[in-house]
DRENMITOR-693526 format. One line per 3 residues: number of its first residue (from 1); their letters; for each residue y, x, z of C-alpha. Coordinates in Angstrom, 3 decimals, m for minus. Layout:
N
NUM	A	Y,X,Z  ...
end
This chain:
594
1	MST	56.271,26.648,19.835  54.046,24.865,22.327  50.500,23.600,21.771
4	SAP	49.017,20.642,23.553  45.738,20.931,25.305  42.790,19.529,23.588
7	TAS	41.661,16.048,24.743  38.200,15.495,26.172  37.106,13.749,23.057
10	SAT	38.269,16.636,20.769  36.677,19.096,23.007  33.234,17.523,23.050
13	TPA	33.126,16.397,19.440  32.245,19.803,17.985  29.385,20.221,20.521
16	LSA	28.006,16.849,19.742  28.172,17.327,15.857  27.054,20.990,15.806
19	PRR	23.335,20.155,15.094  24.291,17.875,12.209  26.743,20.535,10.794
22	ASQ	24.065,23.144,11.045  21.531,20.977,9.258  24.001,20.046,6.612
25	RLF	24.712,23.730,5.987  20.855,24.491,5.798  20.524,21.634,3.487
28	STI	23.377,22.722,1.237  21.792,26.241,1.045  18.413,25.015,0.184
31	EGV	19.740,22.535,m2.289  21.579,25.366,m4.012  18.305,27.185,m4.349
34	FHE	16.012,24.339,m5.178  16.324,21.284,m7.315  16.221,18.083,m5.306
37	EVF	12.749,17.057,m6.558  11.354,20.506,m5.485  13.201,20.225,m2.151
40	FLI	11.748,16.723,m1.558  8.264,18.090,m2.094  8.879,20.951,0.420
43	LSV	10.370,18.367,2.824  7.182,16.396,2.524  5.208,19.233,3.967
46	FIG	7.421,19.263,7.060  7.164,15.597,7.348  3.397,15.992,7.461
49	IFS	3.615,18.705,10.062  5.869,16.679,12.388  3.975,13.493,11.875
52	GLA	0.684,15.283,12.606  1.960,16.803,15.842  3.205,13.320,16.851
55	VVC	m0.059,11.661,16.187  m2.007,14.388,18.084  0.253,13.583,21.142
58	FRL	m0.251,9.817,20.615  m4.058,10.073,20.401  m4.025,12.314,23.572
61	AID	m1.683,9.868,25.356  m4.068,6.950,24.516  m7.011,8.908,25.862
64	WTH	m5.311,10.103,29.103  m3.974,6.397,29.633  m7.462,5.136,29.272
67	LAL	m8.894,7.684,31.610  m6.195,7.077,34.300  m6.332,3.281,34.162
70	LGP	m9.975,2.537,33.395  m11.820,5.677,34.165  m14.138,7.658,31.788
73	LPE	m16.898,4.998,31.875  m15.453,1.530,32.781  m17.775,m0.063,35.267
76	NHS	m19.420,m3.287,34.229  m17.975,m6.334,36.201  m15.262,m4.205,37.687
79	WRL	m12.020,m6.011,38.556  m10.055,m3.334,36.691  m11.528,m4.533,33.391
82	FAV	m9.336,m7.593,33.440  m6.596,m6.549,35.873  m5.549,m3.431,34.109
85	PAL	m4.910,m4.942,30.565  m3.083,m7.905,32.121  m0.778,m5.767,34.151
88	AGL	m0.129,m3.360,31.382  0.645,m6.362,29.159  3.435,m7.319,31.485
91	VVA	4.897,m3.776,31.346  4.649,m3.767,27.554  6.274,m7.191,27.181
94	VLV	9.255,m6.079,29.320  9.729,m2.922,27.205  9.401,m4.759,23.906
97	LHV	11.850,m7.460,24.879  14.511,m5.354,26.473  14.238,m1.728,25.247
100	FPG	12.293,m1.553,22.045  12.636,m4.907,20.273  11.614,m3.609,16.820
103	IRG	8.132,m2.446,17.525  6.207,m5.786,17.549  3.220,m5.844,15.217
106	SGV	1.246,m3.203,13.493  4.120,m1.288,11.582  2.837,m1.653,8.075
109	NQT	5.258,m4.545,7.122  8.035,m2.832,8.943  7.669,0.388,6.835
112	KSA	7.443,m1.806,3.697  10.659,m3.559,4.715  12.388,m0.199,5.242
115	LYI	11.553,0.615,1.705  12.554,m2.671,m0.064  15.271,m3.968,2.307
118	FNG	16.891,m1.407,4.589  17.131,1.538,2.112  14.515,3.480,4.069
121	FIP	16.158,3.254,7.430  13.784,3.126,10.486  15.472,4.013,13.797
124	FRT	13.843,6.966,15.474  13.941,4.752,18.484  11.032,2.928,16.926
127	AVG	8.796,5.888,16.926  9.457,6.395,20.644  8.877,2.836,21.465
130	KFI	5.750,2.662,19.364  4.410,5.733,21.015  4.937,4.504,24.538
133	CAG	4.073,0.866,24.133  1.168,1.044,21.692  m0.233,3.966,23.738
136	LAI	0.007,1.990,26.966  m1.450,m1.195,25.340  m4.420,0.471,23.629
139	GSG	m5.130,2.846,26.508  m5.204,m0.092,28.918  m7.932,m1.949,26.601
142	QSL	m6.021,m4.240,24.476  m8.008,m4.957,21.345  m5.948,m3.032,18.861
145	GPE	m6.066,0.275,16.985  m3.786,3.465,16.812  m3.739,3.824,13.023
148	DPS	m1.024,1.267,12.115  1.279,2.529,14.930  0.646,6.084,13.695
151	LQI	1.755,5.036,10.316  5.092,3.628,11.669  5.648,6.623,13.832
154	GAS	5.317,8.969,10.865  7.578,6.740,8.793  10.169,6.726,11.555
157	IAS	10.082,10.425,11.930  10.469,10.915,8.150  13.371,8.358,7.960
160	ALG	15.213,10.097,10.747  14.673,13.602,9.070  16.020,12.266,5.836
163	RQL	19.207,10.806,7.388  19.754,14.107,9.210  19.683,16.105,5.963
166	QIS	21.668,13.475,4.128  19.443,13.451,0.996  20.127,11.015,m1.878
169	REK	19.781,7.320,m1.333  16.861,7.113,m3.864  14.990,9.760,m2.040
172	IRL	15.608,8.494,1.467  14.096,5.112,0.556  10.903,6.978,m0.170
175	MAP	10.875,8.894,3.106  9.391,6.103,5.072  6.314,5.709,2.862
178	VGA	5.763,9.517,2.720  5.944,9.649,6.486  3.618,6.582,6.690
181	AAG	1.043,8.421,4.528  1.306,11.447,6.891  0.803,9.289,10.007
184	LAA	m2.061,7.331,8.759  m3.850,10.412,7.344  m3.447,12.120,10.751
187	AFN	m4.785,8.948,12.571  m7.768,8.623,10.288  m8.317,12.243,9.550
190	API	m8.842,11.034,5.942  m6.045,12.040,3.618  m7.297,10.285,0.434
193	SAV	m7.565,6.930,2.070  m3.999,7.306,3.482  m2.531,8.200,0.053
196	LFV	m4.329,5.297,m1.611  m3.259,2.788,1.068  0.356,3.703,0.955
199	IEE	0.388,3.647,m2.866  m1.719,0.436,m3.043  0.010,m1.508,m0.271
202	VIG	3.386,m0.047,0.588  4.917,1.443,m2.564  2.824,m0.407,m5.204
205	RWS	3.612,2.028,m8.022  2.566,5.454,m9.286  4.651,8.385,m10.412
208	AGI	4.199,12.105,m10.200  7.089,12.612,m7.751  5.963,9.969,m5.380
211	LGS	2.276,10.865,m5.556  2.962,14.567,m5.061  5.141,13.958,m1.957
214	VVL	2.634,11.556,m0.387  m0.300,13.906,m1.110  1.568,16.911,0.501
217	AAV	2.506,15.003,3.560  m0.942,13.510,4.046  m2.775,16.853,3.649
220	SSV	m0.259,18.760,5.808  m0.556,16.217,8.636  m4.396,16.317,8.523
223	VVV	m4.333,20.134,8.662  m2.275,19.956,11.919  m4.599,17.308,13.380
226	RSF	m7.607,19.345,12.536  m6.019,22.530,14.019  m5.579,20.782,17.389
229	LGS	m8.440,18.211,17.509  m11.029,19.875,15.289  m12.356,18.880,11.852
232	EPL	m15.113,16.565,13.143  m15.118,13.063,11.654  m14.441,10.110,13.671
235	FRI	m18.183,9.161,13.786  m21.526,11.019,13.998  m22.830,9.906,10.683
238	PVT	m26.561,9.378,10.641  m28.799,9.725,7.636  m27.794,7.038,5.069
241	TFK	m30.132,6.085,2.278  m30.045,4.119,m0.998  m33.198,4.238,m3.088
244	RPS	m33.825,0.925,m4.961  m31.339,m0.753,m7.174  m32.818,m4.112,m6.081
247	ELI	m31.223,m3.473,m2.671  m27.871,m4.046,m4.132  m28.563,m7.711,m3.765
250	AYA	m28.765,m7.226,0.015  m25.417,m5.421,0.106  m23.940,m8.143,m2.168
253	VLG	m25.018,m10.644,0.616  m23.307,m8.475,3.164  m20.173,m8.589,0.978
256	LVG	m20.285,m12.345,0.902  m20.636,m12.621,4.786  m18.014,m9.991,5.264
259	GLA	m15.601,m11.922,2.920  m16.127,m15.135,5.045  m15.509,m13.223,8.223
262	SVL	m12.326,m11.731,6.718  m11.121,m15.141,5.989  m11.809,m16.416,9.492
265	FAK	m10.053,m13.275,10.951  m6.974,m13.701,8.798  m6.673,m17.449,9.314
268	SIG	m6.986,m17.106,12.984  m4.033,m14.797,13.081  m2.095,m16.799,10.591
271	YLR	m2.586,m19.977,12.569  m1.929,m18.623,16.141  1.011,m16.258,15.362
274	PRL	3.690,m18.681,14.373  2.839,m21.116,17.162  3.129,m18.407,19.807
277	KAL	6.425,m17.133,18.391  7.793,m20.728,18.463  7.300,m21.026,22.193
280	PRW	10.185,m20.528,24.543  11.400,m16.896,24.918  10.352,m16.681,28.623
283	TQY	6.678,m17.159,27.542  6.821,m13.953,25.637  6.879,m12.020,28.941
286	FQP	3.382,m13.382,29.779  1.808,m13.637,26.199  0.694,m9.880,26.151
289	ALA	m0.514,m10.192,29.845  m2.582,m13.313,29.022  m3.968,m11.625,25.851
292	GLL	m4.964,m8.658,28.063  m6.459,m10.991,30.629  m8.637,m12.649,28.043
295	VGL	m9.759,m9.305,26.514  m10.490,m8.083,30.046  m12.549,m11.210,30.906
298	IAF	m14.662,m10.590,27.729  m15.253,m7.122,28.906  m15.980,m8.245,32.441
301	LGA	m18.521,m10.729,31.320  m20.534,m8.086,29.479  m18.852,m6.843,26.366
304	PQV	m16.510,m3.920,27.283  m17.094,m2.617,23.794  m14.339,m4.917,22.427
307	MGA	m11.690,m3.051,24.455  m9.342,m0.668,22.623  m10.152,0.708,19.166
310	GYG	m13.943,0.721,19.860  m14.823,3.978,18.071  m17.632,4.564,20.507
313	AMD	m19.183,1.295,20.024  m19.041,1.787,16.290  m20.826,5.096,16.639
316	DAM	m23.519,3.521,18.841  m24.008,0.755,16.249  m24.576,3.446,13.517
319	HGQ	m27.415,4.821,15.567  m29.103,1.615,16.129  m28.249,1.171,19.922
322	YAW	m27.681,m2.535,19.620  m29.939,m5.526,18.593  m28.641,m7.677,15.760
325	KFL	m27.809,m10.588,17.957  m25.618,m8.385,20.166  m23.993,m6.983,17.051
328	AIL	m23.150,m10.381,15.730  m21.737,m11.404,19.116  m19.514,m8.337,19.270
331	ALL	m18.183,m9.024,15.827  m17.242,m12.570,16.858  m15.742,m11.464,20.222
334	KII	m13.774,m8.721,18.553  m12.246,m11.270,16.084  m11.158,m13.431,19.075
337	ATS	m9.923,m10.368,21.142  m7.894,m8.821,18.280  m6.388,m12.133,17.284
340	VSF	m5.013,m12.878,20.758  m3.897,m9.298,21.253  m2.069,m9.040,17.822
343	VSG	m0.456,m12.547,17.906  0.917,m11.953,21.526  3.279,m9.517,20.140
346	TPG	1.577,m6.508,21.665  2.316,m3.273,19.596  m0.894,m2.039,17.900
349	GMF	m2.757,m1.968,14.750  m5.479,m3.917,12.987  m7.192,m1.071,11.167
352	APT	m9.667,0.027,13.854  m10.568,m3.594,14.860  m11.178,m4.390,11.174
355	LFI	m13.537,m1.356,11.053  m15.145,m2.429,14.362  m15.803,m5.990,13.116
358	GAM	m17.152,m4.831,9.809  m19.446,m2.229,11.437  m21.029,m4.839,13.827
361	LGG	m21.348,m7.455,11.128  m22.906,m4.822,8.710  m25.357,m3.734,11.341
364	AVG	m26.363,m7.379,12.189  m26.711,m8.417,8.577  m28.734,m5.340,7.715
367	DIE	m31.129,m5.827,10.591  m31.658,m9.500,9.686  m32.324,m8.711,6.066
370	RIL	m34.725,m5.894,6.982  m36.648,m8.440,9.285  m36.871,m10.957,6.393
373	FPH	m37.503,m8.367,3.633  m39.275,m5.313,5.225  m39.370,m3.439,1.893
376	LTG	m35.602,m2.686,2.208  m35.011,1.000,2.878  m31.424,0.922,4.045
379	STG	m30.888,2.263,7.576  m28.799,0.573,10.151  m26.210,3.403,9.762
382	TYV	m25.947,2.556,5.936  m25.314,m1.164,6.628  m22.773,m0.290,9.401
385	LVG	m20.814,2.028,7.066  m20.796,m0.427,4.234  m19.827,m3.223,6.620
388	MGV	m16.683,m1.155,7.580  m15.617,m1.114,3.921  m16.479,m4.839,3.405
391	LFA	m14.009,m5.963,6.156  m11.399,m3.471,4.979  m11.640,m4.865,1.433
394	GFL	m11.653,m8.443,2.422  m9.224,m8.549,5.383  m6.607,m5.940,4.391
397	RVP	m7.202,m6.677,0.609  m6.941,m3.027,m0.414  m10.039,m2.658,m2.622
400	MTS	m9.568,0.989,m3.670  m8.600,2.207,m0.250  m11.692,0.474,1.201
403	VFM	m14.100,2.389,m1.052  m12.623,5.827,m0.441  m12.234,5.197,3.275
406	VLE	m16.042,4.798,3.709  m16.688,7.757,1.598  m14.273,10.037,3.609
409	VSG	m15.596,8.736,6.904  m19.248,9.306,5.700  m18.934,12.280,3.608
412	NYE	m21.883,10.809,1.707  m21.307,9.739,m1.936  m25.009,8.436,m2.289
415	IIV	m23.780,5.107,m0.951  m20.820,4.711,m3.330  m22.629,2.067,m5.347
418	PVI	m23.581,m0.196,m2.428  m19.989,0.135,m1.031  m18.408,m0.817,m4.393
421	VAN	m20.756,m3.821,m4.778  m20.348,m5.120,m1.298  m16.554,m4.457,m1.212
424	ACS	m16.055,m6.294,m4.497  m17.968,m9.286,m3.325  m15.887,m9.456,m0.052
427	YLV	m12.584,m9.022,m1.893  m13.458,m11.840,m4.397  m14.462,m14.155,m1.596
430	SRS	m11.441,m13.435,0.348  m9.108,m13.978,m2.618  m10.748,m17.168,m3.624
433	LLS	m10.581,m18.713,m0.060  m7.308,m17.202,1.082  m4.521,m16.999,m1.520
436	VPI	m2.088,m14.820,0.527  m3.000,m11.427,1.817  m2.730,m10.802,5.612
439	FDM	0.314,m8.476,5.211  2.174,m11.027,2.900  1.305,m13.731,5.300
442	LTR	2.925,m11.851,8.199  5.987,m11.026,6.068  6.507,m14.560,5.147
445	QDG	6.099,m15.790,8.685  8.859,m13.404,9.696  11.150,m14.894,6.994
448	LIL	11.328,m11.655,4.846  11.115,m11.562,1.053  9.082,m8.569,0.036
451	PSL	7.183,m7.963,m3.201  3.731,m9.101,m3.119  1.875,m6.072,m4.528
454	EED	m1.295,m7.948,m4.897  0.363,m10.753,m6.991  2.081,m7.996,m9.078
457	REE	m1.214,m6.364,m9.750  m2.726,m9.741,m10.673  0.215,m10.978,m12.890
460	AIL	m0.474,m11.121,m16.586  1.662,m8.557,m18.437  3.373,m9.576,m21.653
463	RVE	2.835,m7.098,m24.372  4.572,m6.262,m27.687  1.616,m7.876,m29.587
466	DAM	2.259,m11.171,m27.730  5.788,m11.501,m29.430  4.875,m9.580,m32.605
469	LPV	5.544,m11.367,m36.024  3.216,m10.745,m38.970  3.708,m7.845,m41.372
472	PKI	6.540,m8.920,m43.806  5.433,m9.833,m47.295  8.012,m7.335,m48.687
475	VLS	7.993,m3.807,m47.396  10.213,m1.434,m49.479  9.594,2.145,m50.154
478	AQD	12.115,4.860,m49.851  10.731,6.627,m52.825  11.566,3.695,m55.201
481	YVD	14.862,3.279,m56.985  17.579,0.971,m55.729  17.466,m1.251,m58.865
484	ANA	13.578,m1.682,m58.461  13.905,m2.637,m54.949  16.821,m4.880,m55.707
487	SRI	14.772,m6.836,m58.174  11.921,m7.062,m55.662  14.013,m8.956,m53.137
490	QDA	15.711,m11.228,m55.414  13.850,m14.290,m54.533  12.962,m13.321,m51.007
493	PES	14.396,m15.492,m48.096  14.799,m12.553,m45.724  18.151,m10.932,m45.119
496	AFL	16.733,m7.490,m43.806  13.832,m5.531,m45.007  11.909,m2.685,m43.721
499	VRM	11.656,0.563,m45.643  8.747,2.940,m45.434  10.202,6.474,m45.315
502	HPS	8.456,9.627,m46.529  6.528,11.443,m45.253  6.691,9.206,m42.121
505	GWN	8.978,6.893,m40.204  10.591,3.569,m40.981  14.196,2.372,m41.725
508	TIT	15.833,m0.891,m42.599  18.236,m2.205,m45.206  19.859,m5.542,m45.662
511	RDQ	20.103,m7.649,m48.821  23.909,m7.163,m49.016  23.571,m3.451,m48.557
514	LQR	21.125,m3.156,m51.474  23.090,m5.423,m53.771  26.249,m3.471,m53.029
517	LYR	24.513,m0.237,m53.965  23.335,m1.798,m57.121  26.851,m3.038,m58.108
520	EGK	28.264,0.442,m57.338  26.105,1.940,m59.982  23.471,3.693,m57.811
523	GEL	20.631,1.871,m59.161  18.949,5.042,m60.389  18.948,6.617,m56.872
526	TLA	16.060,6.353,m54.531  16.504,4.599,m51.193  15.730,7.905,m49.441
529	SVL	18.886,9.375,m50.947  21.159,6.585,m49.859  19.750,5.708,m46.338
532	PSQ	20.598,7.633,m43.227  18.044,10.281,m42.263  17.783,8.789,m38.752
535	TLP	14.785,6.477,m38.745  14.103,3.325,m36.755  12.316,3.499,m33.346
538	SLF	8.812,1.994,m33.442  6.551,0.363,m30.904  2.942,0.017,m30.350
541	PDL	1.054,m3.358,m29.830  m0.159,m2.579,m26.362  3.240,m1.588,m24.892
544	PLD	4.683,m3.880,m22.295  7.213,m6.321,m23.932  9.872,m4.997,m21.728
547	SAL	9.838,m1.823,m23.749  11.132,m3.853,m26.860  14.224,m5.052,m24.927
550	RYV	15.927,m1.630,m25.334  15.801,m1.866,m29.172  16.123,m5.476,m30.227
553	NDY	19.902,m5.785,m29.462  20.658,m2.572,m31.579  18.184,m3.285,m34.469
556	SIV	17.610,m6.460,m36.280  13.968,m5.675,m36.882  11.745,m3.091,m35.222
559	PVV	8.345,m2.012,m36.636  5.187,m2.143,m34.527  2.822,0.486,m35.779
562	NRA	m0.788,1.559,m35.228  m1.272,4.376,m32.650  m3.801,6.259,m34.839
565	DSR	m1.455,6.140,m37.904  2.280,5.473,m37.545  2.479,4.637,m41.251
568	TLE	0.126,1.625,m40.761  2.254,m1.422,m40.033  0.866,m3.855,m37.428
571	GVI	3.695,m6.294,m37.358  7.374,m6.427,m36.488  9.488,m7.372,m33.463
574	TGE	12.945,m9.151,m33.494  15.311,m10.113,m30.801  14.497,m13.800,m31.434
577	SVF	10.739,m13.300,m31.134  11.022,m11.392,m27.888  13.305,m13.933,m26.078
580	TKY	11.348,m16.865,m27.548  8.161,m15.459,m25.934  9.860,m14.921,m22.551
583	GSR	11.259,m18.465,m22.762  7.815,m20.014,m23.559  6.291,m18.095,m20.610
586	RAI	8.964,m19.271,m18.265  8.415,m22.888,m19.306  4.727,m22.524,m18.649
589	EVT	5.332,m21.177,m15.253  7.719,m23.903,m14.322  5.300,m26.526,m15.555
592	GSN	2.437,m24.974,m13.659  4.407,m24.830,m10.321  5.370,m28.550,m10.768
end
């Protein structure tokens, strides 16, 4: 019996699929030992490690690119200030258009899209492209930050790892947000802020499993970053003070000004971005170059602080190195520079520019307020830190993250009250003047339909008490006899009645059932002896109305009881009352939209 020689394809297939088969065997072994939930938590730690290593390399690549192209201290009025960003913009445009088409923008919306649209799928190619192009763009001086790209790099690594291990579809959807938290935590060196941002903006819901995985990934990535780059914070935090409660008025004013600046920043991006995207495709080769040229000209004319992420300038502002007029000018120029850099399609983030604008604005407002009111004791560093949170809250519309971000960066909880007051004012101003948050705006411009988590948070929730009917006039007792209860309901219009069981619980009986028991000669028996022992489910008035839907189709009437005493009846729910309430709400929404 002769055997044929293996073909080229059959000979090479085992070699190509060996890594995948090895990973599947490893996964099967681990899955046999651990439950999937436990395995997912363990996997989150490795996601954090890999993401942390990637972000370390990314930050070093940006620094080395900056040193190679612009030098350690860019010379004022040097031709390289505008030539380097423009030429690098041409290179980035070619790479984005022909090699890495999915890396435009910051990466936050792409990660959110992976969760809600693409079942957690982000190509690993995206991480490679984001690393190269964002590193080149930021290193060459484009007015963008590394945090958002780090978020997407972490999400892409996590997505690729989940596909390699072939975990369940439900879990692989969550891989991208877990990796996003790891990447953002590594970039900021702030795990709490990263966890809150991913929960607040990307996932939008809390659960023990999700929170545990996100926290483990964020913490492990920060440990990796601190092992390589040290545990020092991003900034040298000066002494910050807050002594008089009356100073909260000054911080509230800073919040109002920051809210207006946030709206200006967001509207400039919202106005320019769709218009540039609508231009002919050939112009996209030159848009990043022209953006780099404009940023370079701003630097050439005397404001090199606007180039790149601007961490050094923020540190200088905290230590009072700039006058208030120059701080205000830098804030305005950064809005212009970041807007043109971002809308040109250059890969990069808005987190660092947002912090920069807030820092400069906070320092300027603080100095002006101290000139007008010398009794104010807040230092420039305090106003700069509070200003960072103010822009974060107003522009990115993540109020919880903005508070903890300032606290993690400063390590000073003494300023928590000024931060909360200023951030709340900025958030309210931004919401009142700009109905759609920046990330939702970008999503809609791209033609995607993603849940607006801010709208979900603000949407009024229908509760059981909204559809609850009053306590019925007749409530039967299971300890009473059948004939006594039959006489009680003789003239009642209802067809079904609640029965109070002993010692607790509720049941139901219909008029026909009670009358049939009476005709069968069971009038001297108690209802407790003839009713099934299984009692009705009960609801509480404050529960979401959705929780009633699981019962109203199976039971004609459902009791609503007091949380402190389940024998105290607050009202009842029926299928008709629930659907009537949903119908009336829908009618109000339609009328309002018209």
